[in-house]
C-alpha positions, 0 to 999 in steps of 0.5 A: 882627812885622808885615810893612812894605809901604812906598811912596816917591814921591820927587819926584813928584805935586802935592797933588791927584795925591797926595791922589787916589792916597793915597785910591786906595791906601787904598780898595784896602787893605781886605784888608790882613791884620793882620800887615802895615802899609802906609806912604806916604813922600810929598813934603813938599808933599803930606803935608797933602793926603794926611793930609786924603784919608786921614782918621783911622784909615786903614790907610795910614800917612804918612812923610817922605822925610827930616828934619834932626837939629834941632827948629828953626833956621836950616836953610833948605830942611830940615824937622824931625821935629816938622814931620813929626809936625805933618803926621800922619806916624808914619814917616821915611826916612833915608839913602836912596841918592839923598840920599847920592849926590846930596846928599853925606850922610855915614854919620855925618850919616845916623846923627844923623838916625836917632837924632834922629828916633827921639828925637822920636817918629818911626819910622825906616827907615834905608836902606843899600846898595852900588853896583855897583862895590862889589858887584863889588869884593867890598865888600858886607860892609864897606860894609853894616857901615859904613853900619849902624855909623854909621847906628845909632851914636847909636840907644839900645840899648833902641829897640823893634823896631817903631820901627826898621827897615832898608831894604836897597836895592842902588844898582844896582837902584834904578829900573833894572829890575834886581832883585837875585837871590835869592842876592844878597838872602839874602846881604845880608839875612843880613849885616844880621840878624847885625849887628842881633843883635850890636848889639841882641842878642835885639831884633835878631831882631825888627827888620824888614829891607826890600828895595828895588830895582825891586820890582813886583807880579810879583816882590813875593811871591817877595821877601817869602817870602825869609828875613830879608825883612820887607817892601819899599820900593817906588819907581816901582811905588808911583806908581799906586794899583792897582800898589802895592796889588797889591804890598802885598797880594802873596800874600794870598788873595782 
């Protein structure tokens, strides 16, 4: 399986800023090895500009930060998988903790989006993670298993490992500068792997599990070398081309 190095720009960058940064990342990824791929989750308004800046055949792929589980309709403010595909996207995030917490997205709704996006032809990254209160309360396993069970409830059993991955992001480590310790990452990723094996049998062994939460150039290599860590989902550190490229190339010899 290819390691997935993903950037999530959240609500940052105008079209011009986004195009410049996307181009800067692409130029710095010349040494990206064949066993890695890089994806940029840009704001909706910047996707076309990024696609234009990257051009066909770019190493850096594009993704949407969200989608609605319908092809079209009276859903003001939403965006469909088809619209993302029309903007040259190949990937989409679903269930990011900020959407769960700030916009009230339920596990069941996230599950509908995950399945619909996959059926529409996008590669889906399902985000899961516990709050600090849940972690301290010994709720890691039930929280992650609930989010996985509902998030994957409508996903076909035969989905390929290349098209679906899980991003584990402890909510308490997103944008806080606090990174989960080695033991904490290993524990959570082992739980996710066990669930994927149970849900998808042998195919679950090859599905990628990303870690997200204050990933930076100085900790990326250590994180991606841990068992069951198959890449990273990077927030703030992805807003600068040089910084994200260093993460994407972490551990790669010059």
